[in-house]
C-alpha positions in Angstrom: 0.0 0.0 0.0 1.3 3.4 -0.9 1.0 6.4 1.5 2.8 9.0 3.5 3.8 8.7 7.2 4.4 11.9 9.1 4.6 12.8 12.8 3.1 9.5 13.8 -0.1 9.8 11.8 -0.9 8.2 8.5 -2.6 9.9 5.5 -3.9 8.0 2.5 -5.7 9.3 -0.6 -9.0 8.0 0.9 -8.3 9.8 4.2 -8.1 13.1 2.3 -11.4 12.5 0.4 -13.1 11.4 3.6 -11.9 14.5 5.5 -13.1 16.7 2.6 -16.5 15.1 2.7 -16.7 15.4 6.4 -15.7 19.0 6.3 -18.3 19.8 3.6 -21.0 18.0 5.6 -20.0 19.9 8.8 -20.1 23.2 6.9 -23.6 22.3 5.6 -24.8 21.4 9.0 -23.3 24.7 10.3 -25.2 26.7 7.7 -28.5 24.9 8.5 -27.9 25.5 12.2 -27.3 29.2 11.6 -30.5 29.5 9.5 -32.5 27.6 12.1 -31.1 29.7 14.9 -32.0 32.9 13.1 -35.5 31.5 12.4 -36.0 30.6 16.1 -35.0 34.1 17.1 -37.1 36.0 14.5 -39.9 33.5 14.1 -39.7 34.1 10.3 -38.6 31.7 7.6 -36.5 34.4 5.9 -36.0 38.2 5.9 -36.6 38.5 2.2 -38.9 37.1 -0.4 -36.0 35.2 -2.1 -35.6 33.1 1.1 -39.2 32.1 1.3 -39.0 29.8 -1.7 -42.5 28.7 -2.9 -44.0 30.7 -0.1 -42.9 34.0 -1.7 -45.8 33.8 -4.3 -48.3 33.3 -1.5 -47.0 36.2 0.4 -46.8 38.5 -2.6 -50.3 37.7 -3.7 -52.0 37.9 -0.3 -50.4 40.9 1.4 -52.0 43.5 -0.9 -55.4 41.9 -0.2 -54.8 42.4 3.5 -53.8 46.0 2.9 -56.9 46.7 0.9 -59.1 45.0 3.5 -57.6 47.2 6.2 -58.4 50.3 4.2 -62.0 49.2 3.7 -62.3 48.4 7.4 -61.0 51.9 8.3 -63.5 53.4 5.8 -66.3 51.6 7.5 -65.2 52.5 11.0 -65.1 56.2 10.1 -68.5 56.0 8.3 -70.0 54.2 11.3 -68.8 56.9 13.6 -70.4 59.6 11.3 -73.6 57.6 11.0 -73.9 57.3 14.8 -73.6 61.1 15.2 -76.1 61.5 12.4 -78.7 59.2 14.0 -78.3 60.9 17.3 -78.9 64.4 15.8 -81.8 63.0 13.7 -83.4 61.6 16.8 -83.1 65.0 18.6 -84.5 66.9 15.6 -87.4 64.4 15.5 -88.1 65.0 19.2 -88.2 68.7 18.7 -90.5 68.4 15.7 -92.8 66.0 17.6 -93.0 68.5 20.5 -94.1 71.3 18.3 -96.4 69.0 16.3 -98.3 68.5 19.6 -98.2 72.1 20.6 -99.4 73.4 17.2 -102.3 70.9 17.2 -103.5 72.3 20.5 -102.9 76.0 19.8 -105.8 78.3 20.6 -105.6 81.4 18.6 -107.6 83.4 21.1 -105.2 83.2 24.0 -102.4 85.8 23.7 -100.1 84.3 26.3 -100.2 80.9 24.6 -99.2 82.5 21.3 -96.4 84.4 22.9 -95.1 81.3 24.7 -95.0 79.1 21.6 -93.4 81.9 19.6 -90.6 82.2 22.1 -90.0 78.5 22.4 -90.1 78.1 18.6 -87.3 80.6 18.3 -85.1 78.6 20.7 -86.0 75.3 18.9 -85.1 76.8 15.5 -81.6 77.6 16.7 -81.3 74.1 18.3 -82.3 72.4 15.0 -79.7 74.6 13.2 -77.0 73.5 15.6 -78.0 69.9 15.3 -77.7 70.1 11.5 -74.1 71.4 12.1 -73.2 68.3 14.1 -69.7 67.0 13.6 -67.9 63.7 13.8 -64.3 64.7 14.3 -63.7 67.4 11.8 -66.5 66.3 9.4 -70.0 67.9 9.3 -72.3 64.9 9.1 -75.1 66.7 7.2 -72.9 68.6 4.8 -72.9 66.1 1.9 -69.6 66.1 0.0 -68.4 69.3 1.6 -67.7 67.8 5.1 -65.3 70.6 6.0 -67.9 73.4 6.0 -71.1 73.6 8.1 -74.3 73.0 6.1 -75.9 76.0 7.8 -73.5 79.0 7.7 -75.6 80.7 10.4 -77.8 79.0 13.0 -79.3 82.3 14.1 -83.1 82.0 14.4 -83.5 85.4 12.7 -81.3 84.4 9.7 -82.7 80.9 9.3 -86.3 81.9 9.8 -86.1 84.8 7.2 -84.6 82.5 4.6 -87.1 79.6 4.9 -90.1 81.9 5.1 -88.9 83.7 2.0 -88.7 80.6 -0.2 -89.2 76.8 -0.1 -86.7 76.2 -2.8 -83.9 78.8 -2.4 -80.4 77.7 -1.4 -80.5 79.8 1.8 -80.3 79.1 4.7 -78.1 76.1 3.6 -74.6 76.3 2.3 -74.3 76.5 -1.5 -71.6 73.7 -1.4 -73.9 71.0 0.0 -74.4 69.3 -3.4 -77.0 66.7 -4.2 -75.5 63.5 -2.7 -74.0 62.3 0.5 -70.4 61.1 0.5 -69.7 57.5 -0.6 -67.0 55.1 0.9 -65.3 52.1 -0.7 -66.1 48.9 1.2 -64.7 46.4 -1.4 -63.3 46.1 -4.8 -65.6 48.2 -6.9 -68.1 48.4 -4.1 -69.2 51.9 -2.8 -71.8 52.8 -0.2 -73.4 56.2 0.3 -73.2 57.3 4.0 -74.8 60.2 5.7 -77.6 62.6 5.1 -78.1 66.0 3.5 -79.3 69.0 5.5 -81.1 70.6 2.5 -83.0 67.6 1.1 -84.4 64.2 1.9 -81.7 61.5 1.2 -83.3 58.1 1.7 -87.1 58.9 1.8 -89.6 61.3 0.3 -91.9 63.6 2.2 -95.6 63.6 1.5 -97.6 66.6 0.5 -98.1 69.4 1.5 -94.4 69.6 2.3 -91.4 70.9 0.4 -89.8 67.5 -0.2 -87.3 68.2 2.6 -88.3 67.3 6.1 -85.6 69.5 7.5 -86.8 72.5 5.5 -90.4 71.7 6.6 -89.3 71.7 10.2 -87.3 74.9 9.9 -90.2 76.6 8.1 -92.8 75.4 10.6 -90.7 76.6 13.6 -90.0 79.9 11.8 -93.7 80.3 11.2 -94.4 79.7 14.9 -91.9 82.4 15.9 -94.3 84.9 14.3 -97.4 83.6 16.1 -99.7 86.2 17.5 -103.1 85.9 19.0 -106.0 86.3 16.6 -108.3 84.6 14.2 -105.5 83.9 11.7 -103.4 81.9 14.1 -105.8 78.9 13.9 -105.1 78.5 10.1 -101.4 79.1 10.6 -101.3 76.4 13.4 -103.2 73.9 11.2 -100.7 74.3 8.3 -97.7 74.0 10.6 -99.3 71.0 12.3 -99.6 69.2 8.9 -96.1 70.0 7.9 -94.6 68.8 11.1 -96.6 65.6 11.1 -95.3 64.8 7.6 -91.8 65.7 8.7 -91.9 63.5 11.8 -93.1 60.5 9.7 -90.3 61.1 7.1 -87.6 61.3 9.7 -88.8 57.9 11.1 -88.5 56.3 7.7 -85.1 58.1 7.1 -83.7 56.9 10.4 -84.8 53.3 9.6 -83.2 53.4 6.2 -80.0 54.9 7.8 -80.1 52.0 10.3 -80.2 49.5 7.4 -77.0 51.2 6.1 -75.4 50.9 9.5 -76.3 47.2 9.7 -75.0 46.6 6.2 -71.7 48.2 7.1 -71.4 46.3 10.3 -71.9 43.0 8.5 -69.4 44.0 5.9 -66.9 44.9 8.6 -67.4 41.5 10.2 -66.9 39.8 6.8 -63.7 41.8 6.2 -62.4 40.8 9.6 -62.9 37.1 8.9 -61.3 37.5 5.5 -58.2 39.2 7.0 -57.9 36.4 9.6 -58.0 33.8 6.8 -55.5 35.7 4.7 -53.1 36.3 7.6 -53.2 32.5 8.5 -52.1 31.7 4.9 -49.4 34.4 5.1 -48.1 33.1 8.4 -47.8 29.6 6.9 -45.8 31.1 4.1 -43.6 33.5 6.1 -43.3 32.2 9.6 -41.8 29.1 11.2 -43.3 26.6 13.6 -41.4 27.7 16.6 -41.6 24.5 18.5 -40.5 22.5 15.5 -37.7 24.9 14.8 -36.3 24.8 18.3 -36.3 21.0 18.1 -34.4 21.2 14.7 -31.9 23.6 16.3 -31.2 21.0 19.1 -30.8 18.2 16.6 -28.5 20.2 14.3 -26.4 21.2 17.3 -26.0 17.5 18.2 -25.3 16.6 14.6 -22.7 19.3 14.3 -20.9 18.2 17.5 -20.9 14.6 16.2 -19.3 15.7 12.9 -16.6 17.7 14.7 -15.8 14.6 16.8 -15.7 12.4 13.7 -13.3 14.8 11.9 -11.1 15.0 15.0 -11.1 11.2 15.1 -10.1 10.8 11.5 -7.3 13.4 11.9 -5.8 11.6 14.9 -5.7 8.2 13.4 -2.3 6.7 14.3 -0.5 4.2 12.4 -1.4 1.6 15.1 -5.0 2.5 14.9 -4.9 2.3 11.1 -3.3 -1.2 11.2 
């Protein structure tokens, strides 16, 4: 047998090949251990898409969907907050209208003190309704249509509002000229938009029955403005009857509007729940593509450490083979 003897150890061609193979195997185990150790520390398969392998496609496809769903959820949350404020204001306006509906129905035109009292209280109520129409959610005016940064009623003064509505049933005043004809719409899905909110200057979800203006808000404002002019006398009876009819129609229209708005709120809540379930499902798939099973990874780290130690011992054993051991 050919070979070389040096310093009490023996080296053969097969020894060199074996050591090379053992060294390569040890280096491979070392790299696997480094990767597994990093994974156990970060919880992630890799820190870039290239390291994810086949999971990269899943991650790249699903992450934009999660982002879109988060935007839609945020849209719904903001809209739900606005709608809550809108419903509250609408309820208060309806209560005011109902109160004066009852008062106007019982008004006796021959009692001066009664006329004076309702005129004074109608003036206060007129300003209250104006302030309710200027209700805000955050920085957004909820009855302002598309122009949510400006109040739908530039002035809530009883004198200003009353003069405007008594002058005309169709003029822009006392409402802002920027209100527009439709409430804002939000995106709740791909190509899906939902109108949210109401308009101060016109009915949004329900019509008003005759003899009204087609806007229950304007009807209420006009009725209250009319009552602020109440004075005792034969003409008050007819004035009270007309006001009573307008307010009755307005209260009914508000009830229908509030119900329709509630349906929108319910629809948005259902959509919010659906989006939440979708996000959970998508994140589960993303986790499978990007994240490691921590328990399994820790077990793998332990096994690789044991394997690496064994390979070091094997290399050391091969290197220290003596001539006697070889023989």
